[in-house]
GUVEXGU-510276 format. One line per 2 residues: number of its first residue (from 0); their letters; for each residue x, y, z of C-alpha. Coordinates in steps of 0.2 Angstrom, whole numbers. Layout:
REM residues N
NUM = a = X Y Z; ...
//
This chain:
REM residues 256
0 = mr = 344 -100 -127; 333 -86 -120
2 = id = 329 -71 -131; 317 -56 -128
4 = ln = 305 -51 -142; 300 -32 -140
6 = sd = 290 -19 -149; 286 -1 -147
8 = lg = 268 0 -142; 255 12 -134
10 = eg = 258 24 -149; 241 31 -151
12 = fg = 234 48 -144; 217 51 -137
14 = pw = 204 42 -149; 218 39 -162
16 = tm = 226 22 -163; 242 16 -170
18 = gd = 245 -3 -173; 237 -18 -165
20 = da = 243 -17 -148; 232 -31 -141
22 = am = 238 -43 -155; 257 -38 -152
24 = ls = 255 -41 -133; 250 -59 -136
26 = lv = 267 -62 -145; 281 -51 -138
28 = ss = 289 -53 -121; 293 -34 -118
30 = an = 284 -18 -123; 292 -1 -125
32 = va = 277 11 -121; 276 29 -128
34 = cg = 277 42 -114; 267 56 -121
36 = fh = 280 66 -131; 280 57 -148
38 = ag = 264 48 -145; 254 41 -131
40 = dp = 245 49 -116; 241 44 -98
42 = qi = 225 34 -103; 234 24 -117
44 = mr = 249 22 -106; 239 14 -92
46 = at = 228 3 -103; 244 -3 -112
48 = ia = 253 -7 -95; 237 -16 -90
50 = ma = 236 -27 -106; 254 -31 -104
52 = aa = 253 -36 -86; 238 -48 -90
54 = rg = 249 -57 -103; 265 -57 -93
56 = va = 274 -45 -104; 287 -33 -96
58 = vg = 285 -15 -99; 298 -1 -101
60 = ah = 297 18 -105; 300 24 -123
62 = pg = 305 42 -122; 307 53 -138
64 = yh = 308 71 -144; 293 82 -140
66 = dl = 286 80 -157; 269 73 -158
68 = sg = 265 79 -176; 281 71 -182
70 = fg = 279 55 -172; 296 59 -164
72 = rr = 305 54 -180; 311 71 -185
74 = pv = 328 77 -178; 326 92 -165
76 = ag = 342 103 -166; 348 115 -153
78 = lt = 344 105 -137; 357 106 -123
80 = lr = 363 90 -114; 354 96 -99
82 = ei = 338 98 -109; 340 81 -115
84 = en = 342 74 -97; 327 84 -92
86 = lv = 317 78 -107; 321 59 -104
88 = ay = 319 60 -85; 302 69 -86
90 = qi = 295 55 -97; 303 41 -87
92 = ga = 295 49 -71; 278 50 -80
94 = fa = 279 32 -85; 284 26 -68
96 = ai = 269 35 -60; 257 26 -72
98 = ca = 266 9 -69; 263 12 -50
100 = le = 245 15 -53; 244 -3 -60
102 = gq = 256 -10 -48; 268 -15 -61
104 = pm = 287 -13 -62; 296 -2 -76
106 = rh = 309 -14 -82; 319 -4 -95
108 = vk = 320 12 -105; 322 13 -123
110 = th = 324 29 -133; 312 32 -148
112 = ga = 315 37 -166; 326 52 -170
114 = lg = 332 53 -152; 337 35 -153
116 = na = 346 37 -169; 355 52 -163
118 = ca = 361 45 -146; 367 29 -155
120 = vd = 381 39 -163; 384 53 -151
122 = dd = 393 48 -135; 389 65 -126
124 = la = 371 63 -130; 371 45 -125
126 = da = 379 49 -108; 365 62 -105
128 = ia = 352 49 -107; 361 37 -96
130 = ra = 362 50 -83; 344 53 -84
132 = ir = 340 34 -82; 352 32 -68
134 = aa = 344 47 -59; 325 43 -62
136 = ap = 325 24 -63; 342 17 -57
138 = da = 335 -1 -56; 329 -1 -75
140 = af = 339 -7 -89; 345 3 -103
142 = mt = 339 -5 -120; 354 -1 -131
144 = mp = 361 -4 -149; 376 -16 -147
146 = ga = 392 -8 -151; 385 10 -152
148 = at = 387 25 -141; 372 19 -130
150 = dr = 381 3 -126; 397 13 -120
152 = aa = 386 25 -111; 377 12 -101
154 = dr = 394 4 -96; 400 21 -90
156 = ag = 384 24 -80; 384 7 -72
158 = lr = 367 3 -80; 361 -15 -84
160 = qi = 359 -17 -102; 347 -25 -114
162 = re = 356 -26 -131; 344 -26 -145
164 = iy = 344 -29 -164; 330 -25 -177
166 = ad = 321 -38 -187; 313 -25 -198
168 = rt = 327 -13 -201; 343 -13 -211
170 = yg = 360 -7 -204; 372 6 -211
172 = ed = 390 5 -212; 392 12 -195
174 = fn = 380 -1 -189; 367 12 -184
176 = ls = 350 10 -192; 349 15 -210
178 = pr = 339 31 -212; 320 28 -216
180 = sq = 322 39 -231; 333 26 -239
182 = pg = 325 13 -250; 324 -4 -242
184 = av = 328 3 -224; 312 -3 -217
186 = ih = 309 -22 -221; 290 -26 -224
188 = dp = 292 -44 -230; 289 -55 -214
190 = ah = 299 -70 -222; 314 -59 -226
192 = al = 314 -52 -208; 313 -69 -201
194 = tr = 328 -75 -210; 338 -60 -206
196 = am = 334 -61 -187; 337 -79 -186
198 = em = 354 -77 -194; 359 -63 -182
200 = va = 354 -72 -166; 362 -89 -172
202 = eg = 378 -81 -177; 379 -66 -164
204 = ri = 382 -53 -177; 374 -38 -186
206 = rs = 377 -36 -205; 378 -19 -213
208 = vg = 369 -16 -230; 387 -16 -237
210 = gk = 391 -33 -231; 402 -29 -215
212 = dl = 399 -39 -199; 400 -34 -181
214 = rv = 400 -47 -168; 389 -42 -154
216 = pi = 379 -50 -139; 361 -50 -142
218 = ds = 347 -50 -129; 332 -44 -138
220 = ic = 324 -42 -155; 313 -28 -160
222 = vh = 298 -27 -172; 290 -10 -174
224 = gd = 272 -11 -170; 267 3 -182
226 = tp = 271 -6 -198; 256 -15 -208
228 = aa = 265 -32 -207; 270 -31 -188
230 = vt = 258 -44 -181; 262 -57 -195
232 = mt = 281 -53 -194; 281 -55 -175
234 = rm = 271 -71 -175; 282 -79 -188
236 = lr = 297 -73 -178; 291 -80 -162
238 = eg = 287 -97 -170; 303 -98 -179
240 = le = 313 -94 -163; 304 -107 -153
242 = aa = 305 -120 -166; 324 -117 -166
244 = gw = 325 -120 -147; 324 -102 -141
246 = qv = 314 -97 -126; 305 -81 -129
248 = ap = 305 -72 -112; 309 -55 -104
250 = ph = 328 -53 -101; 334 -59 -84
252 = ag = 339 -46 -72; 357 -50 -74
254 = ng = 358 -48 -93; 371 -35 -99
//
């Protein structure tokens, strides 16, 4: 009865902020920190890592496409698999260096936005990302979508996994996240998100918008830190999990 609660944080840039990282870090057990390509910069990375360490929150790299103006949520066509490996390894290396400055371990890697959506359904792309993680951070876990291409790629690469579900997103019929352009793809009602997430972890399954079920192991629940209701949603989710007997904590080293 142990579950991780994670969020994508450190997503400001220079003087601009995104979300309430301090409040989220008082609620989550793992933070996925932007590495400078879709958001974030060295100062924000270090400050986020320091805040997380002070609260006992595990940190991981959150690499995405090199697309600051689109927040990494726009597909980037034409990149070779070698370029994807370089893109991910570069960001992991930058994040590892900032972690070293704070004396904190990098616990995992989770892809962001459009890159994450693409590698969930493309085995070759997922393998390229897994190779980058294995080369740049072999001791880090790969945070994956259960049943997706990233799940299979982590197994092939021999990487430890953290299999996550989303409290604030719906799933399509392929069990990838519904595109944000679709109505209802992002869940803004904290009570609805709580009910869905509690059902998923209790029953060990993901349900598509069409009503299909996929039985999966679940190690972590994500709430996006950039949505207006993020803090309320995360607080309600943590309270609901603990009331149901779950211990909210970073994944054990042996998960996956």
